[in-house]
Short mmCIF file of the C-alpha atoms (twelve columns), coordinates in Angstrom:
data_MODEL
# 
_entry.id   MODEL 
# 
loop_
_atom_site.group_PDB 
_atom_site.id 
_atom_site.type_symbol 
_atom_site.label_atom_id 
_atom_site.label_alt_id 
_atom_site.label_comp_id 
_atom_site.label_asym_id 
_atom_site.label_seq_id 
_atom_site.Cartn_x 
_atom_site.Cartn_y 
_atom_site.Cartn_z 
_atom_site.pdbx_PDB_model_num 
ATOM 1   C CA . MET A 1   145.010 142.944 93.135  1 
ATOM 2   C CA . ARG A 2   142.380 144.112 90.628  1 
ATOM 3   C CA . LEU A 3   140.147 141.367 89.230  1 
ATOM 4   C CA . LEU A 4   137.517 141.479 86.497  1 
ATOM 5   C CA . LEU A 5   134.658 138.994 86.894  1 
ATOM 6   C CA . ASP A 6   133.247 137.030 83.990  1 
ATOM 7   C CA . THR A 7   129.438 136.962 83.921  1 
ATOM 8   C CA . HIS A 8   129.134 133.357 85.089  1 
ATOM 9   C CA . VAL A 9   131.499 134.104 87.974  1 
ATOM 10  C CA . LEU A 10  129.323 136.976 89.196  1 
ATOM 11  C CA . LEU A 11  126.227 134.763 88.993  1 
ATOM 12  C CA . TRP A 12  127.931 131.852 90.752  1 
ATOM 13  C CA . TRP A 13  129.260 134.186 93.457  1 
ATOM 14  C CA . ARG A 14  125.764 135.510 94.175  1 
ATOM 15  C CA . ASP A 15  124.286 131.982 94.189  1 
ATOM 16  C CA . ASP A 16  127.120 130.643 96.354  1 
ATOM 17  C CA . SER A 17  127.495 127.975 93.686  1 
ATOM 18  C CA . PRO A 18  129.900 125.066 94.212  1 
ATOM 19  C CA . ARG A 19  130.917 125.557 90.551  1 
ATOM 20  C CA . LEU A 20  132.975 128.577 91.632  1 
ATOM 21  C CA . SER A 21  136.536 127.428 92.298  1 
ATOM 22  C CA . PRO A 22  137.911 127.728 95.843  1 
ATOM 23  C CA . ARG A 23  140.658 130.072 94.627  1 
ATOM 24  C CA . ALA A 24  138.215 132.353 92.789  1 
ATOM 25  C CA . ARG A 25  135.936 132.406 95.840  1 
ATOM 26  C CA . ALA A 26  138.835 133.292 98.145  1 
ATOM 27  C CA . GLU A 27  140.131 136.070 95.887  1 
ATOM 28  C CA . ILE A 28  136.679 137.624 95.461  1 
ATOM 29  C CA . ALA A 29  136.131 137.487 99.231  1 
ATOM 30  C CA . ASP A 30  139.525 139.044 99.983  1 
ATOM 31  C CA . ALA A 31  138.849 142.655 100.992 1 
ATOM 32  C CA . ALA A 32  142.358 143.592 99.835  1 
ATOM 33  C CA . ASN A 33  141.342 142.901 96.213  1 
ATOM 34  C CA . GLU A 34  139.475 145.341 93.992  1 
ATOM 35  C CA . ILE A 35  136.687 143.393 92.322  1 
ATOM 36  C CA . LEU A 36  135.368 144.827 89.063  1 
ATOM 37  C CA . VAL A 37  132.307 144.034 86.991  1 
ATOM 38  C CA . SER A 38  132.120 145.227 83.412  1 
ATOM 39  C CA . THR A 39  129.223 147.150 81.981  1 
ATOM 40  C CA . ALA A 40  129.234 144.362 79.361  1 
ATOM 41  C CA . THR A 41  128.462 141.794 82.077  1 
ATOM 42  C CA . LEU A 42  125.526 143.785 83.392  1 
ATOM 43  C CA . TRP A 43  124.304 144.294 79.831  1 
ATOM 44  C CA . GLU A 44  124.518 140.542 79.167  1 
ATOM 45  C CA . ILE A 45  122.502 139.767 82.309  1 
ATOM 46  C CA . VAL A 46  119.792 142.283 81.375  1 
ATOM 47  C CA . ILE A 47  119.515 140.896 77.832  1 
ATOM 48  C CA . LYS A 48  119.338 137.280 78.979  1 
ATOM 49  C CA . ARG A 49  116.757 138.104 81.656  1 
ATOM 50  C CA . ALA A 50  114.603 139.942 79.110  1 
ATOM 51  C CA . ARG A 51  114.744 136.953 76.748  1 
ATOM 52  C CA . GLY A 52  113.861 134.510 79.523  1 
ATOM 53  C CA . LYS A 53  117.256 132.766 79.282  1 
ATOM 54  C CA . LEU A 54  118.343 133.724 82.791  1 
ATOM 55  C CA . ILE A 55  116.597 133.919 86.126  1 
ATOM 56  C CA . PHE A 56  118.365 136.526 88.219  1 
ATOM 57  C CA . PRO A 57  115.734 138.544 90.066  1 
ATOM 58  C CA . GLU A 58  118.143 140.796 91.951  1 
ATOM 59  C CA . ASP A 59  118.518 144.471 91.101  1 
ATOM 60  C CA . LEU A 60  121.953 144.874 89.541  1 
ATOM 61  C CA . GLU A 61  122.622 148.250 91.145  1 
ATOM 62  C CA . ASP A 62  121.798 146.779 94.572  1 
ATOM 63  C CA . VAL A 63  124.108 143.817 93.912  1 
ATOM 64  C CA . MET A 64  127.000 146.083 92.983  1 
ATOM 65  C CA . ARG A 65  126.459 148.229 96.064  1 
ATOM 66  C CA . GLU A 66  126.023 145.282 98.464  1 
ATOM 67  C CA . GLU A 67  129.132 143.560 97.182  1 
ATOM 68  C CA . ALA A 68  131.127 146.807 96.965  1 
ATOM 69  C CA . PHE A 69  132.200 145.793 93.451  1 
ATOM 70  C CA . GLY A 70  133.537 148.460 91.140  1 
ATOM 71  C CA . LEU A 71  132.059 149.084 87.718  1 
ATOM 72  C CA . MET A 72  134.380 148.908 84.720  1 
ATOM 73  C CA . PRO A 73  132.810 151.034 82.010  1 
ATOM 74  C CA . ILE A 74  133.525 150.398 78.348  1 
ATOM 75  C CA . SER A 75  136.083 152.938 77.153  1 
ATOM 76  C CA . PHE A 76  137.301 153.878 73.690  1 
ATOM 77  C CA . GLN A 77  140.561 152.050 74.502  1 
ATOM 78  C CA . HIS A 78  138.566 148.885 75.167  1 
ATOM 79  C CA . LEU A 79  136.692 149.304 71.886  1 
ATOM 80  C CA . ARG A 80  139.964 149.764 69.979  1 
ATOM 81  C CA . ARG A 81  141.388 146.595 71.519  1 
ATOM 82  C CA . LEU A 82  138.161 144.720 70.791  1 
ATOM 83  C CA . GLU A 83  138.318 145.726 67.146  1 
ATOM 84  C CA . LEU A 84  141.815 144.230 66.846  1 
ATOM 85  C CA . LEU A 85  141.013 140.917 68.534  1 
ATOM 86  C CA . PRO A 86  140.993 137.905 66.237  1 
ATOM 87  C CA . GLU A 87  137.706 135.962 66.103  1 
ATOM 88  C CA . LEU A 88  138.888 133.122 68.346  1 
ATOM 89  C CA . HIS A 89  135.879 133.399 70.665  1 
ATOM 90  C CA . ARG A 90  132.374 133.757 69.266  1 
ATOM 91  C CA . ASP A 91  130.678 135.369 72.298  1 
ATOM 92  C CA . SER A 92  130.585 139.167 71.929  1 
ATOM 93  C CA . PHE A 93  130.311 139.780 75.669  1 
ATOM 94  C CA . ASP A 94  133.294 137.562 76.435  1 
ATOM 95  C CA . ARG A 95  135.296 139.269 73.688  1 
ATOM 96  C CA . MET A 96  134.634 142.634 75.357  1 
ATOM 97  C CA . LEU A 97  135.759 141.254 78.732  1 
ATOM 98  C CA . ILE A 98  138.915 139.949 77.063  1 
ATOM 99  C CA . ALA A 99  139.567 143.356 75.492  1 
ATOM 100 C CA . GLN A 100 139.040 145.058 78.850  1 
ATOM 101 C CA . ALA A 101 141.269 142.612 80.733  1 
ATOM 102 C CA . LEU A 102 144.043 142.995 78.159  1 
ATOM 103 C CA . THR A 103 143.783 146.791 78.036  1 
ATOM 104 C CA . GLU A 104 143.673 147.189 81.808  1 
ATOM 105 C CA . ARG A 105 146.177 144.376 82.456  1 
ATOM 106 C CA . THR A 106 143.673 142.951 84.904  1 
ATOM 107 C CA . PRO A 107 143.180 139.208 85.380  1 
ATOM 108 C CA . LEU A 108 139.805 137.905 84.234  1 
ATOM 109 C CA . VAL A 109 138.192 135.544 86.736  1 
ATOM 110 C CA . THR A 110 136.713 132.840 84.505  1 
ATOM 111 C CA . ASN A 111 136.583 129.123 83.870  1 
ATOM 112 C CA . ASP A 112 136.020 129.665 80.127  1 
ATOM 113 C CA . VAL A 113 138.967 127.891 78.486  1 
ATOM 114 C CA . ALA A 114 138.250 129.582 75.129  1 
ATOM 115 C CA . VAL A 115 139.522 132.816 76.712  1 
ATOM 116 C CA . LEU A 116 142.997 131.320 77.005  1 
ATOM 117 C CA . ALA A 117 143.470 131.568 73.234  1 
ATOM 118 C CA . TYR A 118 143.969 135.319 73.710  1 
ATOM 119 C CA . SER A 119 146.796 135.101 76.263  1 
ATOM 120 C CA . VAL A 120 144.686 137.162 78.634  1 
ATOM 121 C CA . PRO A 121 145.671 136.885 82.300  1 
ATOM 122 C CA . THR A 122 143.111 134.707 84.067  1 
ATOM 123 C CA . LEU A 123 142.399 133.445 87.532  1 
ATOM 124 C CA . TRP A 124 140.483 130.339 88.400  1 
# 
């Protein structure tokens, strides 16, 4: 199964946080699953680190390589879907993840209940 990680899920996975649900942890750890991280997630981390809103000292390229996570780039199809999304969620990064998950028909691993307003497939 292909899974797209929300930003908080990637951070909690790397921190081995108890806030990550047992199901999400098991699915991310399952080598049979293809785990994807969006360019939008990496962008969000970089911005928040630069503004001092997030402490995440790890090199993102190293993290992706160590975890063997795939990168989901932002495509024109994703941008078209994003443009059509109603403003039900205020976070621009989350809206891009929603657009990507809908376009790619890939479940979004998240505990953000605001995402559910878009009928996007989720896993938690």
